[in-house]
N, C-alpha and C positions, 0 to 999 in steps of 0.2 A: 858293348862289349864287354868280354870275360878279364875280369884281375888276370894280369900276368902273373900267375902262382905256375911253381912249382907246376909240371906230370906225375900223373897219380904214380908213387915208385910201380913198379915190373917186376913180372918175376924175368926178364932176358936174357938169366943165362940161363935160366933151365930147358929143358929135351928138350928140342922140336921135329917134334921125327915127321919124319917123307911122308914112309908107305901107310896104306890104307892099311896098319895089321898092327901099328904105334904107333897109329895116330883112338882108335876101337883102345890101345889098350891107354896108352895116355886116360883118355877119357872115364876109359873105366874105372882108372886112383884113385881123378879129382872126383867119380861119381862113389869113392868108397871114406873117403880122405874126409866128402860132408856126409856123410851118415856120423862121422865117429866125432869130427866135431858136434850133431848135433847131440851126441848122447851124451862130450868129455867134456864142449868147451876152448876153446883156445888155448886155457892154460895146462890143464892135462892132458891135453889130445900128442902122444907120442905113436912113432917113426911106425913106430912094431904091428899098433891096434893096428893104424892101416895098411900097412903089408896083409894082416893072419884075417881084416875087414873083404880085402881085395884077391886074397888066394892069390896072392906070386912072396917067393921073396924079400930078404931084405937088397942084396943086392941086384935086383926086379927093380923095386920101389925108386932104390939109389939113383936106377942110372935117370927118371926122369925127374924126380926133382930131392935134388942133395942136403932139403932139411925143410921141417914144414912150414914153416913161412912162406920161404921157393913156392908148398904148393898152396897153400890163403894167401898166398897173392895170384900166386895164377884163377882162386875161384876169386874173389873181390873184384878185381879186374875186369873178367869179363862179365860179372853182376850188373855191374855199377854201369858199365857200357852201359848191359840192358834198363835201364830200370832211368838212366837216362831220353833214352830212345821212350820208353815205352811214361813216360813224363809226360810228357807232350801230345796236343792234341790233337787225335787225328780228324781229320775230316771237316774244322770244326771252326771254321774264323774267326777266332778269340776279338777281334775287332769287328763285330755285327751281332755278335752271338760267343758274349764273355762270363756268363752260365751256362752253359750246356758246352763250351768249351774250354776253363775249369769241372767242370762236370766227370771231362774223357778225360785231363791230366794229372786226374783224381784215383781216377777208380784205373786208369795204368799204371800205376808210382806202386797204389796200395792193392791189386791184386798181385805187384808181380814182389814184388817186400814180403807181399802173404805166399808166396810161389818158392821165396830163399827163402822163408823165416831161421832161418837151421845156421847160414851163415853168416845172416844180416843179426840174431846174437850177439854167434861166436865174434865179427867183429869190434860186437860194442865191451865186451867184454876183454878183449883186445887192446881195446882203447886205452883202459885203466891198467897196463902192464909196460904198455909200449909206447915210447913215443913214435913211433914210425907209422904205427896204425893211427895215433891221437890226429897225426898229421893228415892223413890219410881219408879220416871220414873228415876232417875238416873242408879238405879238399872238397870232398863233392858233394857236399849243404851247402861252399861257395860258387859251386858250377852250376846246382840249381838255383842259388835267389838269384848270380847275376842273368838269369835267360828271360828274367824274367823281372827282373826291376827294368832289366830293354823294353821287352816287350810290352810294361805296359805306359812306359814312355812312346814310347816308337805307335802301338796299335790308340791310345788314345789321352794319349799324351799327361798323364801321370806320375807326380815326381813329387807331392808331396803328400801328406796325410794329416788333416786338418792342422794344415803349418809346420810340418814331420815332415823332415829325408823318409820319402818313399821307404828304400829298404830298410828301416827298423822294422816296417811293419808287417815289410818280405819275411824278417829274422825271425820276424815273434808264431810269423804264423806256415813256413816252417819249419819251426822245430818245435812246434802245434801238431803238427799233420806228422814226425817220427817222430816225438814219441808217442802218440798217438796210432804210427798202429808199430809200433815195437816194446807194448803195450798189449794193445787187444789181437795182435797176429806172432810174437815171440814168444811171447805171452802169454801162452793162448790160455793154458792148461787154468792158467790163477784167476779167471774170468769166473760170474759166476754162471752164462754162457755166453757162446762163435757172438758174434757178431757180421751183418751180414755182410755183403762184400759191400752191392747197392750205399743200404745202410754205411756205411759202415763212408762210403766215398760223401755221399750227398752232405750228415753231418762236418767234414772237415771242405766239402766247398761253400756251408751257405758264414762260416766262419769267414772262404779270404773272396765270397763274392760282396756280403756287409762293409766286410773292413775298407774296399776299393769302388763298391757301388750302393754305398750307403740306401741305401729301398730292397726292398724284399723282393726272391728268385725271381724274377716271372710266375702268371703264376697259379702266383702263393702267395698268402695275406700272411 
């Protein structure tokens, strides 16, 4: 069962168009916002930059989003739900094929993180200057951890690792995966060379698998 944490903040007050044209306009504005967040980061982003990027007036932009936080919350909320879904093993039973399920889930997470690296990088920046985003990031992290702790207990009866509560190990591995994704993808230009997605997924999966099952992954020495 997940911890009873508050729901993640959402841009519930932003204008929600009902016509196809309005929905396309809102999507275009969010896409423009993503590009500006990518270039300028969270702190330096100005709504005027978004309007210029989207080719609309400030009045048109403010009709949909009253400020940059409302726009950013809309981006983060949608991406987190997609990330949470992408990091669930698809078509593989964790109970009978734990390595394959972990690999599937980690690849899904890393691929979605890579695709949304611009917003994820801006979120990390936002957590350092705004308490709301620090709480949001923590909520997102806890949601993933809660799910895996429950799955370990349900599918394998694992509640401790070496006599230590499983949650601590899951928290450490979640940090490893998240920070690896940030360094590999959100800060890709700083790397000596890009890491292939399949390699990235296998590296983190080995750490997860060996931590809980204490043996080499199937078919490997």
